[in-house]
C-alpha positions, -999 to +999 in steps of 0.1 A: +722-458-300+758-464-310+783-440-293+810-448-319+789-429-345+793-392-351+767-368-337+737-366-343+736-402-355+750-417-322+718-411-302+684-408-321+648-403-311+625-433-309+612-442-343+644-428-360+665-459-354+686-474-382+674-508-394+701-535-389+696-563-414+712-596-407+724-609-374+758-593-370+765-557-358+802-547-353+808-528-321+839-505-317+861-504-286+848-483-257+813-479-273+778-485-261+753-500-285+716-505-279+698-530-302+660-532-302+642-562-316+607-563-330+587-595-332+568-600-365+545-629-372+562-651-398+538-641-426+545-604-419+583-605-416+597-576-436+627-595-450+620-622-476+632-656-466+625-692-473+602-694-443+576-668-455+573-676-492 
């Protein structure tokens, strides 16, 4: 959920969330943002990194 986005992208159904890659998400003034984190075992992490090669 990001209330700064235009409808219908501001509030989405579970499973329809936008993937945020990286560790920074810009939040606009007077907005509400909900971020959900999933835990992945290091060998199943979906983003290639030096830790799972």
